[in-house]
C-alpha positions as CSV (number, residue, x, y, z in Angstrom):
1,M,0.0,0.0,0.0
2,S,1.3,3.4,-1.0
3,Y,2.2,5.9,1.8
4,L,0.7,8.7,-0.2
5,K,-2.5,7.4,-1.7
6,F,-6.0,9.0,-2.1
7,D,-9.1,7.1,-3.1
8,K,-12.1,8.1,-5.2
9,N,-14.2,9.5,-2.3
10,L,-11.5,12.0,-1.5
11,M,-10.5,12.9,-5.1
12,I,-14.1,13.7,-6.3
13,N,-14.7,15.9,-3.1
14,L,-13.2,19.2,-4.2
15,E,-13.4,20.6,-0.7
16,Q,-10.9,17.9,0.3
17,S,-8.9,17.4,-2.9
18,L,-8.3,21.0,-4.1
19,P,-6.2,22.0,-1.1
20,K,-3.8,19.1,-1.7
21,E,-1.0,20.2,-4.0
22,M,1.9,18.4,-5.6
23,L,5.4,19.6,-6.7
24,R,8.1,18.2,-8.8
25,T,11.3,19.9,-9.8
26,N,14.3,19.2,-12.1
27,Q,17.0,20.4,-9.6
28,S,17.8,23.2,-12.1
29,G,15.1,25.7,-11.1
30,A,12.2,24.4,-13.3
31,Y,9.1,23.0,-11.7
32,H,5.7,21.4,-12.2
33,C,3.1,22.2,-9.6
34,T,-0.7,21.9,-9.4
35,T,-3.3,20.2,-7.2
36,V,-3.8,16.4,-7.0
37,V,-6.9,16.8,-9.3
38,D,-4.9,18.9,-11.8
39,C,-6.9,22.0,-11.3
40,N,-4.6,25.1,-11.0
41,T,-5.6,27.2,-7.9
42,R,-2.8,29.7,-7.9
43,K,-1.0,31.7,-10.6
44,Q,2.3,29.9,-9.9
45,H,0.8,26.5,-10.8
46,G,1.7,25.0,-14.2
47,L,2.8,21.9,-16.0
48,L,6.1,23.4,-17.1
49,V,7.5,26.4,-15.2
50,I,11.0,27.4,-15.9
51,P,13.6,30.1,-15.1
52,I,14.7,32.2,-18.0
53,P,18.1,33.8,-17.2
54,E,17.7,36.3,-20.0
55,M,14.5,37.6,-18.4
56,G,15.9,38.1,-14.9
57,N,16.1,34.5,-13.9
58,T,12.5,34.5,-12.6
59,S,10.3,31.6,-13.2
60,H,7.9,31.6,-16.2
61,V,4.8,29.5,-16.8
62,L,4.9,28.1,-20.4
63,L,2.4,25.2,-20.3
64,S,-0.3,26.0,-17.8
65,S,-2.3,22.8,-18.2
66,L,-3.1,19.9,-20.6
67,D,-6.7,18.8,-20.9
68,V,-7.0,15.1,-22.0
69,T,-10.2,13.8,-23.5
70,V,-11.1,10.1,-23.9
71,V,-13.1,9.7,-27.2
72,Q,-15.2,6.5,-27.8
73,H,-17.8,6.0,-30.4
74,G,-17.5,9.8,-31.2
75,A,-18.4,10.6,-27.6
76,P,-15.9,12.9,-25.7
77,F,-15.2,12.5,-22.0
78,N,-12.9,15.4,-20.9
79,L,-10.7,14.5,-17.9
80,G,-9.7,18.1,-17.3
81,L,-10.8,20.5,-14.4
82,H,-10.7,24.2,-14.2
83,R,-12.3,26.9,-12.1
84,Y,-13.8,29.7,-14.2
85,R,-15.0,33.2,-13.2
86,G,-17.7,33.0,-10.6
87,G,-16.6,29.8,-9.1
88,V,-17.8,27.6,-12.0
89,Y,-15.9,24.3,-12.3
90,S,-15.7,22.8,-15.8
91,P,-15.3,20.2,-17.4
92,N,-15.5,18.3,-14.0
93,G,-13.1,15.5,-15.2
94,H,-12.3,14.8,-11.5
95,K,-15.5,12.8,-11.3
96,Y,-13.7,10.1,-13.4
97,I,-10.8,9.7,-11.0
98,R,-10.7,6.5,-9.1
99,E,-7.3,6.7,-7.4
100,F,-4.3,8.9,-7.0
101,D,-1.0,7.9,-5.5
102,C,2.4,9.5,-5.3
103,E,4.8,6.7,-4.2
104,S,7.4,7.1,-7.0
105,V,5.7,9.5,-9.4
106,P,2.2,11.2,-9.3
107,R,-0.1,8.6,-10.8
108,T,-3.8,9.2,-11.4
109,T,-6.2,6.4,-12.4
110,Y,-9.4,7.3,-14.4
111,R,-12.4,5.2,-15.2
112,V,-14.7,6.3,-18.0
113,G,-17.4,3.6,-18.6
114,G,-15.4,0.6,-19.6
115,V,-12.1,2.6,-20.1
116,I,-9.5,2.6,-17.4
117,L,-6.6,5.0,-18.1
118,T,-3.6,5.9,-15.9
119,K,-1.6,9.1,-16.1
120,E,1.9,9.4,-14.6
121,K,4.0,12.6,-14.6
122,I,7.8,12.9,-14.3
123,F,10.3,15.7,-14.5
124,I,13.6,15.0,-16.3
125,S,16.5,15.9,-14.0
126,H,18.5,18.9,-15.0
127,E,16.4,19.4,-18.2
128,N,13.5,21.6,-18.7
129,R,11.3,18.7,-19.8
130,L,8.1,17.2,-18.4
131,L,6.9,13.7,-19.5
132,I,3.4,12.5,-19.0
133,R,2.7,8.9,-19.7
134,Y,-0.9,7.7,-20.4
135,T,-1.5,4.0,-20.3
136,L,-4.8,2.4,-21.5
137,V,-5.3,-0.3,-18.9
138,E,-8.7,-1.4,-20.1
139,A,-11.0,-0.7,-23.1
140,H,-13.7,-2.7,-24.9
141,S,-13.9,-0.6,-28.0
142,P,-11.7,1.7,-30.2
143,T,-10.3,4.6,-28.1
144,T,-8.8,7.9,-29.1
145,L,-7.0,10.4,-26.8
146,R,-7.3,14.2,-27.4
147,F,-4.7,16.5,-25.9
148,K,-5.4,20.2,-25.6
149,P,-2.5,22.4,-24.4
150,M,-3.3,25.6,-22.6
151,L,-0.5,28.1,-22.9
152,A,0.5,31.1,-20.7
153,F,4.0,32.2,-21.5
154,R,4.2,34.8,-18.6
155,E,6.1,35.4,-15.4
156,A,4.9,33.1,-12.7
157,N,3.7,35.9,-10.4
158,E,1.8,37.7,-13.2
159,L,-1.4,36.8,-15.1
160,C,-2.1,36.4,-18.8
161,V,-4.7,38.6,-20.5
162,A,-6.1,37.9,-23.9
163,N,-4.2,40.0,-26.4
164,D,-3.3,40.3,-30.1
165,A,0.4,40.6,-29.6
166,L,1.1,36.9,-29.3
167,N,2.6,34.9,-32.2
168,R,0.0,32.4,-33.4
169,D,2.3,30.4,-35.5
170,M,2.5,26.6,-34.8
171,M,5.6,24.8,-36.2
172,P,5.4,21.1,-37.0
173,V,8.2,19.0,-35.5
174,D,8.8,15.3,-35.2
175,N,5.6,13.8,-33.7
176,G,4.3,17.1,-32.5
177,M,4.2,20.9,-32.7
178,A,6.3,23.8,-31.4
179,C,5.5,27.5,-30.6
180,C,6.8,30.6,-29.1
181,L,4.1,33.1,-28.1
182,Y,6.3,36.2,-27.3
183,P,9.8,37.5,-28.1
184,G,12.4,36.6,-25.6
185,Y,10.8,33.3,-24.6
186,P,12.2,29.9,-25.6
187,T,10.3,27.7,-28.0
188,L,8.0,25.2,-26.4
189,Y,8.2,21.7,-28.1
190,M,5.2,19.4,-27.6
191,Q,5.9,15.9,-28.9
192,M,4.8,12.3,-28.4
193,N,6.2,8.9,-28.8
194,R,3.4,8.1,-31.3
195,K,2.6,10.3,-34.3
196,P,-0.5,12.4,-33.5
197,E,-2.9,14.3,-35.8
198,W,-2.9,18.1,-35.1
199,I,-6.1,20.0,-35.3
200,S,-5.7,23.7,-35.4
201,E,-8.4,25.5,-33.4
202,P,-6.8,28.7,-32.1
203,N,-8.8,30.5,-29.4
204,W,-8.5,32.3,-26.1
205,Y,-10.1,30.6,-23.1
206,N,-11.1,33.4,-20.8
207,G,-11.7,33.8,-17.1
208,F,-9.7,31.1,-15.3
209,E,-10.0,31.8,-11.6
210,Y,-7.3,31.0,-9.1
211,V,-9.0,30.6,-5.7
212,K,-5.7,30.6,-3.7
213,D,-4.8,34.1,-5.1
214,M,-8.4,35.3,-4.5
215,D,-8.1,34.3,-0.9
216,R,-4.7,36.1,-0.6
217,G,-6.3,39.3,-1.9
218,V,-4.2,39.6,-5.1
219,P,-5.3,39.5,-8.8
220,Y,-6.6,36.0,-9.6
221,I,-8.3,35.9,-13.1
222,E,-6.4,34.9,-16.2
223,D,-6.9,34.0,-19.9
224,L,-5.0,31.2,-21.6
225,W,-4.2,30.6,-25.3
226,V,-5.2,27.2,-26.8
227,P,-3.8,26.8,-30.3
228,G,-5.6,23.5,-31.1
229,Y,-5.3,19.9,-30.0
230,F,-3.6,16.6,-30.7
231,E,-5.5,13.4,-31.4
232,V,-3.9,9.9,-31.3
233,P,-5.6,6.4,-31.2
234,I,-4.5,4.1,-28.4
235,K,-5.0,0.4,-27.8
236,K,-5.4,-1.6,-24.6
237,G,-2.0,-2.1,-23.0
238,E,-0.4,0.8,-24.9
239,S,1.3,3.9,-23.5
240,I,1.5,7.3,-25.0
241,I,4.1,9.7,-23.7
242,F,3.6,13.4,-24.0
243,S,6.8,15.6,-23.8
244,A,6.8,19.3,-23.1
245,G,10.3,20.8,-23.2
246,V,12.3,23.8,-24.5
247,S,14.3,21.6,-26.9
248,E,13.3,19.1,-29.6
249,V,13.7,15.5,-28.7
250,S,13.7,12.3,-30.7
251,P,10.2,10.7,-30.1
252,R,11.9,7.3,-30.1
253,S,13.9,8.2,-27.0
254,L,10.9,9.2,-24.8
255,T,10.2,5.7,-23.5
256,R,13.8,5.1,-22.6
257,M,14.1,8.5,-21.1
258,Y,11.0,7.9,-18.9
259,E,12.2,4.6,-17.7
260,K,15.7,5.8,-16.9
261,E,14.4,8.7,-14.9
262,I,11.9,6.7,-12.9
263,A,14.6,4.1,-12.0
264,G,16.6,6.6,-9.8
265,R,13.6,7.8,-7.8
266,T,13.4,7.3,-4.0
267,C,9.9,6.0,-3.3
268,R,7.9,7.9,-0.8
269,T,7.1,5.0,1.5
270,S,7.9,6.7,4.8
271,F,8.0,10.0,6.5
272,F,11.7,10.2,6.2
273,N,11.7,9.4,2.4
274,C,8.9,12.0,1.8
275,L,11.1,14.7,3.4
276,K,14.2,13.4,1.6
277,N,12.4,13.8,-1.7
278,A,11.1,17.2,-0.7
279,I,14.5,18.6,0.2
280,K,16.2,17.2,-2.9
281,Q,13.7,19.1,-5.0
282,C,15.2,22.3,-3.5
283,Y,18.7,21.4,-4.9
284,L,19.8,23.7,-7.7
285,K,22.8,22.8,-9.8
286,E,24.3,25.3,-12.3
287,G,27.5,24.0,-13.7
288,D,30.0,23.5,-10.9
289,D,28.0,25.6,-8.5
290,M,25.3,24.2,-6.3
291,Y,22.6,26.0,-4.3
292,L,19.5,25.5,-2.2
293,I,16.3,27.1,-3.3
294,S,14.4,28.4,-0.2
295,G,11.1,26.9,-1.3
296,Y,8.4,26.7,-3.9
297,P,6.6,28.0,-5.7
298,W,8.2,31.5,-5.3
299,G,11.4,30.7,-3.5
300,K,14.8,32.0,-4.4
301,V,18.4,31.3,-3.4
302,L,18.6,33.1,-0.1
303,A,21.9,33.1,1.9
304,R,20.4,32.7,5.4
305,N,17.9,29.9,4.4
306,T,20.8,28.2,2.5
307,F,23.1,27.9,5.5
308,M,20.2,27.2,8.0
309,A,18.9,24.4,5.8
310,L,22.3,23.0,4.7
311,P,23.0,20.4,7.4
312,G,19.5,18.9,7.3
313,A,19.4,19.1,3.5
314,T,22.6,17.2,3.0
315,I,24.1,15.5,6.2
316,A,20.8,14.2,7.4
317,I,20.3,12.3,4.2
318,N,23.9,11.2,3.9
319,H,24.8,13.5,1.1
320,R,28.2,14.7,2.3
321,E,29.6,15.8,-1.2
322,D,26.5,17.9,-1.7
323,F,27.2,19.7,1.7
324,E,30.7,20.4,0.5
325,R,29.6,21.6,-2.9
326,I,26.9,23.9,-1.6
327,M,29.2,25.2,1.1
328,A,31.9,25.9,-1.4
329,T,29.5,27.9,-3.6
330,G,28.2,29.8,-0.7
331,W,31.6,30.5,0.8
332,R,32.9,31.9,-2.6
333,A,30.0,34.4,-2.6
334,L,30.6,35.3,1.1
335,K,34.4,35.6,0.8
336,H,33.9,37.9,-2.3
337,Y,31.7,40.1,-0.2
338,I,34.1,40.1,2.7
339,E,37.0,41.1,0.4
340,T,35.2,43.6,-1.9
341,G,31.9,44.6,-0.3
342,E,30.1,43.4,-3.4
343,A,27.0,41.3,-2.7
344,S,26.2,38.2,-4.8
345,A,23.5,38.6,-7.5
346,R,22.8,34.9,-7.3
347,I,22.7,34.3,-3.5
348,Q,20.4,37.0,-2.2
349,G,21.2,38.4,1.3
350,I,24.8,37.3,1.5
351,D,25.6,40.7,3.0
352,L,23.2,40.3,6.0
353,P,25.1,40.5,9.3
354,D,24.2,37.1,10.7
355,I,25.2,35.1,7.6
356,P,28.8,34.4,8.8
357,L,27.4,33.0,12.1
358,W,25.1,30.5,10.3
359,V,28.0,29.4,8.1
360,V,30.0,28.5,11.2
361,W,27.0,26.6,12.7
362,A,26.7,24.6,9.5
363,V,30.4,23.7,9.6
364,Q,30.0,22.7,13.3
365,L,27.3,20.1,12.3
366,Y,29.6,18.9,9.6
367,A,32.2,18.3,12.3
368,K,29.7,16.4,14.5
369,A,28.8,14.1,11.6
370,Y,32.2,13.4,10.1
371,G,34.7,14.3,12.9
372,I,36.5,17.3,14.1
373,E,39.6,16.4,12.1
374,E,37.8,16.3,8.9
375,A,36.2,19.7,9.6
376,R,39.6,21.1,10.7
377,Q,41.3,20.1,7.5
378,R,38.6,21.4,5.3
379,Y,37.1,24.4,7.1
380,L,39.5,25.8,9.8
381,P,40.9,28.6,7.6
382,M,37.4,29.6,6.6
383,V,36.2,29.7,10.2
384,Q,39.3,31.7,11.2
385,E,38.6,34.3,8.5
386,I,35.0,34.6,9.6
387,L,35.7,35.0,13.3
388,D,38.6,37.5,12.7
389,Y,36.4,39.4,10.2
390,I,33.8,40.0,13.0
391,I,36.4,40.7,15.7
392,E,38.1,43.3,13.6
393,G,34.8,45.1,13.2
394,N,34.6,44.8,9.4
395,P,31.0,43.5,8.8
396,R,28.5,46.0,7.7
397,N,25.9,46.5,10.4
398,L,27.5,44.2,12.9
399,Y,29.4,45.7,15.9
400,I,31.4,44.0,18.6
401,H,31.5,45.5,22.0
402,E,34.0,45.3,24.8
403,N,31.9,42.8,26.7
404,G,32.1,40.5,23.7
405,L,28.4,41.0,22.7
406,I,27.5,42.0,19.2
407,S,24.8,44.4,18.1
408,T,23.2,45.4,14.9
409,D,20.8,48.1,13.7
410,G,17.5,46.7,12.6
411,S,15.4,49.8,13.4
412,S,14.8,50.7,9.7
413,T,15.7,47.5,7.8
414,P,15.0,43.9,8.9
415,V,18.3,42.3,9.9
416,S,17.2,38.8,11.2
417,W,15.1,36.0,9.8
418,M,12.0,37.9,11.2
419,N,12.1,40.1,8.2
420,A,8.5,41.1,7.5
421,S,8.2,44.7,6.4
422,L,5.4,47.1,5.7
423,N,5.7,50.4,4.0
424,G,9.5,50.0,4.0
425,R,9.7,49.5,7.7
426,P,10.2,46.3,9.8
427,V,7.0,44.9,11.3
428,V,9.2,43.6,14.2
429,P,12.0,46.1,14.5
430,R,14.6,44.0,16.3
431,T,17.7,46.1,17.0
432,G,20.6,46.3,19.3
433,Y,21.7,43.0,21.0
434,L,19.7,40.2,19.4
435,V,19.5,37.0,21.4
436,E,20.1,34.5,18.6
437,Y,23.0,36.7,17.1
438,N,24.8,36.6,20.4
439,A,24.1,32.9,21.1
440,L,25.4,32.0,17.6
441,W,28.4,34.3,18.2
442,Y,29.3,32.5,21.5
443,N,28.8,29.1,19.9
444,A,31.0,30.1,16.9
445,L,33.8,31.3,19.2
446,I,33.8,28.1,21.3
447,F,33.6,25.9,18.2
448,G,36.5,27.9,16.7
449,T,38.6,27.2,19.7
450,R,37.9,23.5,19.3
451,L,39.1,23.6,15.7
452,A,42.2,25.6,16.5
453,E,43.2,23.8,19.7
454,G,46.6,22.3,19.4
455,Q,47.0,23.4,15.8
456,E,50.3,24.9,14.7
457,G,50.0,28.5,13.7
458,Y,46.6,29.0,15.5
459,T,47.8,29.6,19.1
460,S,47.1,33.3,19.1
461,E,43.7,32.8,17.5
462,Y,42.8,30.1,20.0
463,E,43.7,32.4,22.9
464,K,41.9,35.4,21.4
465,W,38.7,33.6,20.7
466,Q,38.6,32.0,24.1
467,E,39.2,35.3,25.8
468,I,36.3,36.9,24.0
469,A,34.1,33.9,24.8
470,D,34.9,34.0,28.4
471,A,33.9,37.7,28.6
472,L,30.8,37.1,26.4
473,K,29.3,34.3,28.5
474,P,28.5,36.4,31.7
475,A,27.6,39.4,29.6
476,F,25.0,37.3,27.7
477,I,23.4,36.0,30.9
478,D,23.3,39.5,32.5
479,T,21.8,41.0,29.3
480,F,19.2,38.5,28.2
481,L,18.2,36.2,31.1
482,N,15.3,37.8,33.1
483,D,13.7,37.1,36.4
484,Y,10.9,35.2,34.8
485,G,13.3,32.5,33.5
486,Y,13.3,33.2,29.8
487,L,15.4,35.3,27.5
488,Y,14.7,38.7,26.2
489,D,14.3,38.7,22.4
490,Y,16.6,41.8,22.0
491,V,18.1,44.5,24.2
492,N,18.6,48.0,22.9
493,G,20.2,50.3,25.3
494,Q,18.0,50.4,28.4
495,Y,15.1,48.7,26.6
496,A,14.7,44.9,26.9
497,E,12.0,43.4,24.6
498,P,9.8,41.3,26.9
499,S,7.8,39.5,24.2
500,V,8.1,35.8,24.4
501,R,9.6,34.7,21.0
502,P,11.2,31.6,19.7
503,N,14.7,33.0,19.0
504,M,15.7,32.0,22.6
505,A,15.2,28.3,21.4
506,I,18.3,28.8,19.2
507,A,20.2,30.0,22.2
508,I,19.5,27.0,24.3
509,G,19.6,24.4,21.4
510,L,23.2,25.2,20.3
511,D,26.0,22.8,21.4
512,Y,27.8,25.7,23.1
513,S,25.3,27.8,24.9
514,P,26.2,30.5,27.4
515,L,23.5,29.0,29.7
516,D,24.0,26.1,32.0
517,R,21.7,23.1,32.1
518,R,19.5,24.5,34.8
519,Q,19.1,27.9,33.0
520,R,18.4,26.1,29.7
521,K,15.6,24.1,31.4
522,R,13.9,27.2,32.8
523,V,13.9,28.7,29.2
524,L,12.7,25.4,27.8
525,D,9.8,25.3,30.2
526,V,8.6,28.8,29.0
527,I,8.9,27.8,25.3
528,T,7.0,24.5,25.9
529,R,4.3,26.3,27.8
530,E,3.8,29.3,25.4
531,L,5.2,28.6,22.0
532,L,5.1,24.9,21.3
533,T,2.5,23.6,18.8
534,P,2.1,20.4,16.8
535,K,3.6,22.3,13.8
536,G,6.6,23.9,15.5
537,L,7.2,26.9,17.6
538,R,5.0,30.0,17.5
539,T,6.7,33.2,16.5
540,L,5.1,35.0,19.4
541,S,3.3,33.9,22.6
542,P,-0.4,34.2,22.8
543,N,0.2,36.0,26.1
544,S,2.3,38.7,24.3
545,Y,0.9,41.9,22.9
546,G,0.1,41.8,19.2
547,Y,-0.4,38.1,18.8
548,R,-1.9,37.3,15.4
549,P,-2.2,33.5,15.0
550,F,-3.7,33.3,11.5
551,Y,-1.8,34.1,8.4
552,L,-4.9,35.3,6.4
553,G,-6.4,38.4,4.8
554,S,-4.9,41.1,2.5
555,P,-1.1,41.2,1.8
556,E,-0.8,43.8,4.6
557,E,-2.6,41.8,7.1
558,R,-0.5,38.8,6.3
559,E,2.7,40.7,6.6
560,L,1.6,42.0,10.1
561,A,0.9,38.4,11.1
562,L,4.0,36.7,9.5
563,H,6.2,36.8,12.7
564,N,3.5,37.6,15.3
565,G,2.0,34.2,15.9
566,P,2.2,31.6,13.1
567,A,4.3,28.6,13.9
568,R,7.6,27.6,12.1
569,P,8.6,23.9,11.9
570,W,12.3,24.7,11.5
571,L,12.5,26.0,15.0
572,M,11.6,22.5,16.2
573,G,15.2,21.5,15.3
574,F,16.6,23.7,18.0
575,Y,13.8,22.9,20.4
576,A,14.6,19.2,20.0
577,D,18.3,19.9,20.5
578,A,17.6,21.8,23.7
579,Y,15.2,19.2,25.0
580,L,17.6,16.3,24.5
581,K,20.4,18.4,26.1
582,V,18.3,19.0,29.2
583,F,16.7,15.5,29.5
584,G,19.0,13.3,27.6
585,L,17.8,9.9,26.4
586,S,14.6,10.2,28.5
587,G,13.5,13.0,26.2
588,V,13.7,10.9,22.9
589,S,10.2,9.5,23.1
590,Y,8.8,13.0,23.8
591,I,10.5,14.5,20.7
592,D,9.4,11.5,18.7
593,R,5.8,12.1,19.6
594,M,6.1,15.8,18.7
595,L,7.1,14.9,15.2
596,I,3.8,13.2,14.6
597,G,2.3,16.5,13.8
598,F,4.7,16.9,10.9
599,E,4.1,13.4,9.6
600,D,0.4,14.3,9.5
601,E,1.3,17.0,7.0
602,M,2.6,14.6,4.5
603,T,-1.0,14.1,3.2
604,Q,-2.0,17.7,3.6
605,G,-1.0,20.9,1.7
606,C,1.9,20.1,-0.6
607,I,1.8,16.3,-0.2
608,G,5.1,14.9,1.0
609,S,6.5,18.3,2.2
610,L,6.0,21.0,4.7
611,S,4.7,24.5,4.3
612,Q,6.4,27.7,5.1
613,L,4.4,28.4,8.2
614,Y,1.4,27.2,10.1
615,D,-1.4,29.1,11.9
616,G,-0.5,29.5,15.6
617,N,-4.0,28.3,16.7
618,P,-5.9,25.2,15.9
619,P,-6.3,23.6,13.3
620,F,-2.8,24.8,12.6
621,S,-3.3,25.1,8.8
622,G,-0.4,25.4,6.5
623,R,0.3,28.8,4.8
624,G,2.7,30.6,2.6
625,A,5.1,28.7,0.4
626,I,3.8,25.1,-0.2
627,S,7.3,23.5,0.3
628,H,9.9,25.2,2.5
629,A,13.5,24.1,2.5
630,T,14.5,25.1,6.1
631,N,11.4,23.5,7.6
632,V,12.0,20.2,5.8
633,A,15.7,20.2,6.5
634,E,15.4,20.8,10.2
635,V,12.7,18.1,10.7
636,L,15.0,15.8,8.7
637,R,17.9,16.7,11.0
638,T,15.8,16.0,14.1
639,L,14.6,12.6,12.6
640,T,18.2,11.7,12.0
641,T,19.2,12.7,15.5
642,L,16.5,10.5,17.0
643,K,17.4,7.6,14.8
644,K,21.0,7.7,16.1
645,L,19.9,7.9,19.7
646,N,17.6,4.9,19.2
647,M,20.3,2.7,17.7
């Protein structure tokens, strides 16, 4: 039985099936995303969505959808489903679905009278090509399939409107047709492994309605261009493969290409395997460089998210070489910024003040996995350069003080991961001494001394880093630990922010924390009581002023709520680390139970993955990006930690 399987009763109930989305990527920036019933509900949905470097490297929807019609005895049965203006669904092809499973590839089984047809979709790795295989399992009379492509050719965050500027020309190619609707776009090749008949019937289909965008308070109605349709007869037991790509392919190679691609897939037969697949879909390879995309469908390569997710995205799934490649790519960008002050155009946010601290944290987890000597040989010079860079006062907007603490100015520009802004100003203006900044700084200094200890040429660095850490530890406690047993979120001059926020979980979850075990437990108790949910830690306690648990409403309302209540799964990684440090092996079963809430999400939202955030109050619905790398990575890292402790 498949781990991700949905029966007829769920699939034909749109209230249950439409919220379930699926995502596939090619690890080169392109993706396919829609709902499990193939009804697009947001503008970023599409069968073939690709980055176009010549157009700013943003994602563009080329092929929005493909309606397939079963024709028997001249009677058409359209398997497609769309929502049109006014909430009208047509042609209601979901009523023919009998089953959907996603163990290896998304597979939908349809039944139309005596016809049983399966549809399987697969993205070709590192190639902008989607293959869809249709297999006629059962039929008692001659059957024809009709394929109607619906084209957008627009940026993924925009909408298409009927116009006369498009190029209507369709170019015949081997077993298919090709087109390019607008200048600057690549040509889209639509081909099959069997020769089809092309029927030209150009027309605009108007008024597609994307309900997810409607709920978000953004434009949500679009028109799509349909140039015509393909027809091809199919016999019982035969398969037809439809290819959509930006280069022409030999039709004879499609079957072999499909079988080769499917052979290398990890089946989604467990919680761990689902998350492993989800995080690998965030990999991005460009030549020798390798990155992590922050999430889908609108994620980018972000420096902070990259280094926060890196250990869970690689080490937790035993991909050591990928860690080293992604770290090498990220370090080149950071080193270039350190030396020249020029930020990377590819890795956004490399100039943010906490990025070097997250880099050292990632290296620390590499050392835990593969040994201190391995980390020392590969990364000690890098860690030295980062620590001395901070100590010498060179980072922009990061200042080291005599007591060892570091401060930053976030009054006018967001400087931490809580980066929501409204009208150009931070929604949460965290400024001065930030609790996680200083915890990461102390952790980095102590880890640096462990790397440098006993190493020739590093004696002075060892002593310097240890001296700063020794001063920093009591200063941290005096500054952040309050009489109520938790940590202030930030301290700016005489002002100490009393809101109960989850950044203190980072401070107690790090291997080298300024707090002792007893102090960690007091902080942990507050976090457990006020922030813990089945979907991670709330970004603000319900007992704190300004609590907004639901990420709903207009863009402005959602921005105000973003870090003022909704829960983040990635924080569970630090919470679990802290809990296990306080309670040892006796805490394993508790953390294991807490992960059940995340396993439940494998069949909700984007199936097999975790959303960007979850409402802070029941029923803890998923919101934001449908698949978020940092969340997936940190839950993976926690699962791996528990597995090792249970061995």
